C-alpha positions in Angstrom: -100.8 139.1 132.9 -101.1 138.3 129.1 -101.0 140.9 126.5 -104.3 141.7 124.8 -104.8 139.9 121.5 -105.5 142.2 118.6 -109.0 141.9 117.2 -108.5 140.2 113.8 -112.1 140.0 112.9 -113.0 143.0 110.8 -116.6 144.0 110.6 -116.7 143.0 107.0 -116.1 139.2 107.7 -119.0 136.9 108.5 -118.5 133.7 110.5 -119.1 130.5 108.5 -122.7 129.4 108.5 -123.9 126.0 109.6 -126.0 124.1 107.2 -129.6 124.7 108.0 -131.9 121.7 107.7 -135.4 122.9 106.9 -138.3 121.2 108.7 -139.6 119.7 105.4 -136.2 118.1 104.6 -135.9 116.7 108.2 -139.5 115.3 108.0 -138.8 113.7 104.6 -135.6 112.1 105.8 -137.3 110.8 109.0 -140.1 109.4 106.9 -137.6 107.5 104.7 -135.9 106.1 107.8 -139.2 105.1 109.5 -140.4 103.6 106.3 -137.2 101.6 105.7 -137.2 100.5 109.4 -140.8 99.3 109.3 -140.3 97.4 106.1 -137.1 95.8 107.4 -139.0 94.7 110.6 -141.7 93.2 108.3 -139.0 91.4 106.4 -137.4 90.0 109.5 -140.7 88.8 110.9 -141.6 87.3 107.5 -138.3 85.3 107.7 -139.3 84.1 111.2 -142.6 82.8 109.9 -140.9 81.3 106.9 -138.6 79.4 109.2 -141.5 78.2 111.3 -143.3 77.0 108.2 -140.1 75.1 107.2 -139.8 73.3 110.5 -141.6 69.9 110.8 -143.1 70.0 114.3 -144.3 66.4 114.4 -142.4 63.2 115.3 -142.1 60.1 113.2 -145.5 58.8 114.4 -147.2 62.2 113.6 -147.6 63.3 117.1 -146.9 67.0 117.8 -143.5 67.7 119.5 -143.3 69.9 122.5 -139.7 71.2 122.1 -136.4 70.9 120.4 -137.6 71.6 116.8 -135.1 74.5 116.6 -132.4 71.9 116.0 -133.9 71.5 112.5 -132.5 75.0 111.8 -129.0 73.9 112.8 -129.1 75.3 116.3 -127.7 73.3 119.2 -130.0 71.7 121.8 -130.9 73.9 124.8 -128.0 73.9 127.2 -130.2 74.6 130.2 -132.4 71.6 129.5 -129.4 69.4 128.7 -127.6 70.3 132.0 -130.6 70.4 134.4 -133.2 68.2 132.7 -135.7 71.1 133.2 -136.8 73.5 130.4 -135.6 77.0 130.1 -138.0 80.0 129.8 -138.0 79.8 126.0 -138.1 76.0 125.6 -140.9 75.0 123.2 -141.3 78.4 121.7 -139.9 77.5 118.2 -142.1 74.3 118.3 -145.1 76.5 119.4 -144.5 78.9 116.5 -144.1 76.0 114.0 -147.3 74.3 115.2 -149.3 77.5 115.1 -148.0 78.3 111.6 -149.0 74.7 110.6 -152.5 75.4 112.0 -152.3 73.2 115.1 -153.5 75.6 117.7 -154.1 73.2 120.6 -150.7 71.5 120.2 -149.1 75.0 119.9 -150.7 76.0 123.2 -149.5 72.7 124.8 -145.9 73.2 123.6 -145.6 76.7 125.0 -148.7 78.9 125.3 -146.5 82.0 125.7 -144.9 81.2 122.3 -148.4 81.0 120.8 -149.1 84.4 122.3 -145.8 85.8 120.9 -146.6 84.3 117.5 -149.9 86.0 117.4 -148.4 89.3 118.5 -145.7 89.0 115.9 -148.2 88.2 113.1 -150.1 91.3 114.0 -146.8 93.3 114.1 -145.9 91.9 110.7 -149.1 93.2 109.2 -148.8 96.5 111.0 -145.1 97.0 110.0 -145.9 96.3 106.4 -148.9 98.5 106.3 -147.1 101.3 108.2 -144.0 101.0 106.0 -146.0 101.2 102.8 -147.9 104.2 104.2 -144.7 105.9 105.5 -145.8 106.4 109.1 -146.5 104.3 112.1 -150.2 103.6 112.0 -152.3 103.5 115.2 -149.4 105.0 117.3 -150.4 108.3 118.9 -148.3 111.3 117.8 -147.3 112.1 121.4 -143.6 111.9 122.0 -142.5 108.5 123.4 -145.9 106.8 122.7 -144.4 104.2 120.4 -141.6 103.4 122.9 -144.1 103.1 125.7 -146.3 100.7 123.8 -143.2 98.6 122.8 -141.9 98.5 126.4 -145.3 97.5 127.9 -145.8 94.7 125.4 -142.2 93.4 125.8 -142.5 93.6 129.6 -145.8 91.7 129.6 -144.3 89.0 127.4 -141.3 88.6 129.6 -143.5 88.4 132.8 -145.7 85.8 131.1 -142.6 83.8 130.0 -141.1 83.8 133.5 -144.4 83.0 135.1 -144.9 80.0 132.8 -141.3 78.9 133.5 -141.8 79.2 137.3 -144.9 77.0 137.1 -143.0 74.4 135.0 -140.1 74.4 137.5 -142.4 74.0 140.5 -145.1 71.7 139.2 -143.2 70.1 136.3 
């Protein structure tokens, strides 16, 4: 049995207080973080579109390419396509983006219609992120908890399903 410890806390001493963050301070901080994140997202997407504008998606004869334009950015050729002779799920996406940015919608759809879809989604997202970042809140996203994450997850899931479905069709029917 241990001896009882004497009570060293007299009634005059107060325990140290934790810093209290007032709701207004927390909201202001969150607003700055959200604003910075949205503006950073807009910047990243603007860089993607700038890269797509930089790429020349046509061959020497002026015919639209269907894939491999990403090598103009210093990236290596697709390993999957090199090894198997078949396209990977994302083959043609960079070309599709570049063709759409250059205004060639039909060639963009032929290169990779899922890439065209993603390009349109990202263009809308760029405008939304810029407007939301300047406004300081996520526009058109319900205030319910988790609504933004649900929207992001559903859109991402739909794009992945479309990408894999397109790839499956290419593998089966060439």
